[in-house]
C-alpha positions as CSV (number, residue, x, y, z in Angstrom):
1,M,9.9,-0.7,7.5
2,I,8.8,-0.6,4.0
3,K,6.3,2.1,2.8
4,R,4.0,0.1,0.6
5,P,1.2,2.2,-1.5
6,N,-2.5,1.8,-0.5
7,K,-3.6,1.0,-3.8
8,L,-3.7,-2.2,-5.4
9,P,-3.6,-2.4,-9.2
10,I,-5.6,-4.8,-11.0
11,I,-5.4,-4.9,-14.6
12,S,-7.3,-7.3,-17.1
13,R,-9.2,-7.2,-20.8
14,Q,-12.6,-6.1,-19.1
15,V,-10.7,-3.4,-16.1
16,C,-7.9,-1.2,-15.4
17,A,-8.0,0.0,-11.4
18,N,-6.0,1.0,-8.6
19,I,-8.8,-0.5,-5.5
20,N,-7.7,1.1,-2.4
21,Q,-6.6,-1.9,-0.3
22,N,-8.8,-0.6,3.3
23,N,-11.9,-1.7,0.5
24,I,-10.5,-5.4,0.3
25,L,-12.2,-8.4,2.0
26,K,-10.4,-11.2,0.8
27,I,-8.5,-12.3,-2.0
28,E,-8.5,-15.8,-2.9
29,R,-7.2,-17.8,-6.3
30,F,-9.4,-20.1,-8.4
31,N,-7.4,-22.4,-10.6
32,R,-5.1,-19.5,-12.3
33,K,-7.4,-16.2,-11.7
34,I,-7.4,-14.1,-8.7
35,N,-10.6,-12.9,-7.4
36,V,-10.5,-9.3,-5.4
37,T,-13.4,-8.9,-3.2
38,T,-14.5,-5.4,-2.1
39,D,-17.2,-3.5,-0.4
40,N,-18.9,-3.0,-3.7
41,E,-17.5,-5.3,-6.5
42,D,-15.7,-8.7,-7.2
43,Y,-12.7,-8.1,-9.7
44,W,-11.2,-11.3,-11.5
45,Y,-8.2,-11.4,-13.2
46,Y,-5.4,-13.9,-14.4
47,G,-2.4,-13.5,-12.0
48,K,0.1,-15.2,-9.5
49,M,-0.7,-15.0,-5.7
50,D,3.1,-14.8,-5.2
51,H,3.0,-11.6,-7.3
52,I,0.5,-9.9,-5.1
53,E,2.1,-10.4,-1.9
54,P,5.0,-7.7,-2.2
55,L,2.2,-5.0,-2.6
56,L,0.2,-5.7,0.2
57,N,0.1,-3.9,3.6
58,Q,0.4,-5.9,6.6
59,V,-2.7,-5.7,7.5
60,F,-3.4,-8.7,5.0
61,Y,-2.8,-12.5,6.6
62,R,-2.3,-15.6,4.1
63,C,-3.9,-18.1,5.7
64,M,-3.7,-20.5,3.0
65,D,-1.4,-20.9,-0.4
66,G,-4.5,-19.4,-2.2
67,C,-6.1,-16.3,-0.3
68,F,-5.2,-13.5,1.5
69,L,-7.6,-11.8,4.2
70,N,-7.5,-8.2,5.2
71,M,-7.3,-8.8,9.0
72,D,-8.7,-5.4,9.9
73,R,-11.9,-6.2,8.3
74,I,-12.5,-9.5,10.2
75,E,-15.4,-9.6,12.9
76,S,-15.4,-12.9,13.9
77,V,-13.8,-17.0,13.0
78,A,-15.9,-19.6,13.9
79,D,-15.8,-23.1,12.5
80,Q,-13.9,-22.6,9.2
81,T,-16.3,-19.4,8.6
82,V,-14.9,-16.1,8.6
83,V,-17.3,-12.7,9.0
84,F,-16.7,-9.4,7.9
85,D,-17.5,-6.3,8.8
């Protein structure tokens, strides 16, 4: 089993950060921009989902082409609505 770091690097003109993956709720793509939603903040930067996937832990599920969900943080799913803890 490959051991992956528990941090996701975010690099843009506005911010450079290493985000703890346990704090990430979801990662979405909007056109060419990636939105990483955490407990406290949204991080936006240009990138590709295929470049992020190898960096993520196994708790992330790629539910669509442009979306990863942190399965450990999901409380419920109903009628295509996801509720996080």
